[in-house]
N, C-alpha and C positions, 0 to 999 in steps of 0.2 A: 581320715575322718570317718567316724562311725555314724551311719544313718540309723536313727531309731524310729521304728514304726510305733506310733502312738495309738492308732486305731485301724480297724478293718471295716470297709464298706463292701457292698456287693461287687464292685469292680475289682477291688484288690483281692477279694476272696476268689473271684473267678480266675484271675491271673495265677493265684496260688495253686488252684486246682489244676489248671492247664499245665503249669510247670511241674507239679507233683506227678502228673500223669506221664510226662516225658521222662522223668527220673525212674518211675516204676517200669516203664517200657525198657529203659536202659538196663535195669537190674532184674528183668524178668527171669532170665535163666538162673541167676544167683538165688533168687527167691524160690524157684523150683527146686534147686539143689539142696537148700536147707529145710525144705518142707518135710517134717517128720511127725507132726502132731496135728490133728488127731489121727490122720491116716497118712502114711508116707507114700502118697501117690504122685508126688512131684509136679503138682499143677497149681500151686498157690500163686506163683508169679503170673502164670497165664490167666488165671481167673481174676486176679486183682487188676491186671492190665486190661482185660476185656470189660470189667465193670467200670473202671475209671474212664475208658474210652467212650463208653455209653454216656457217662456223665458229661464229658467234654462235648459230645454231640448235642446234648440237651442245653448246654449253656453257651456254646460258641457264638451264636448270633444274638444272644440276649443282651440288651442294652440297659437293663435294670441297674440302678445304683444302690438299691436297698439290700442290706445283708439278708434280711428275712426272706425276701422274694427270691434271691439267688439261691439261698440255702434250701428253700422249698423245692425249687427246680432241680437242684442237685440231689435231694433226697428222692424225689419222684423218679429221676433218671437212673439213680443207683438201684432202686427197687425194680424198675423195669428191666434193667440190663444186668442184674446180679448174676454172676456165674460161680457155681461151687460154694463151699463153705466160706471161703475168704470173701467172696463177693457179697454173700448174705450178711456177713459181719460188717463189712463196709457200709452196706445199705442201712443196717440198723443204726450204726454210728451216725450217719448223716441224717437219718430220720430223727434221732434224739437231739442232734444239734439244731435241726430246723425247729423242733418243738421248743427247745430252750431259748431260741432267739426270735421267736414269733413277735412280729411288730417292730423289730429293731432295724433302723435304717443304717446305723453304724455301731460298732462296739469298740470299747477300749480294749487293749491287749489283755488286761486283767479280766474284763467281762467275757472275752472270748475264751480264755483259759477256764473260767468257771463253767461256761456253757459246754465246753468240750469235756470237762470232768463229769458233768451231769449226763451227757450223751452216753 
């Protein structure tokens, strides 16, 4: 049986970010190995992992259920903890997502896709 996610709220998004961070940590070396643009310095995975870990620290104890509030904390944590070019790019994406979802308690999957595209 397929479970379909119909909406995202702050709690679901928080869990998504935590699980995504675990996956980035698992793939860190692979991401470093394929790092060729804009500078082939082999640190994209390391920088993404550090930035995402900073985000997780920012949201781990947060009990907010509002998508907008969690998204804002994620954006601030990403900006504070951004490492390297890839971290700065992640921080800018999360800032754009926070702006596109301002005031939203929950989002349909379609609304999330639109907000991510705007970000």
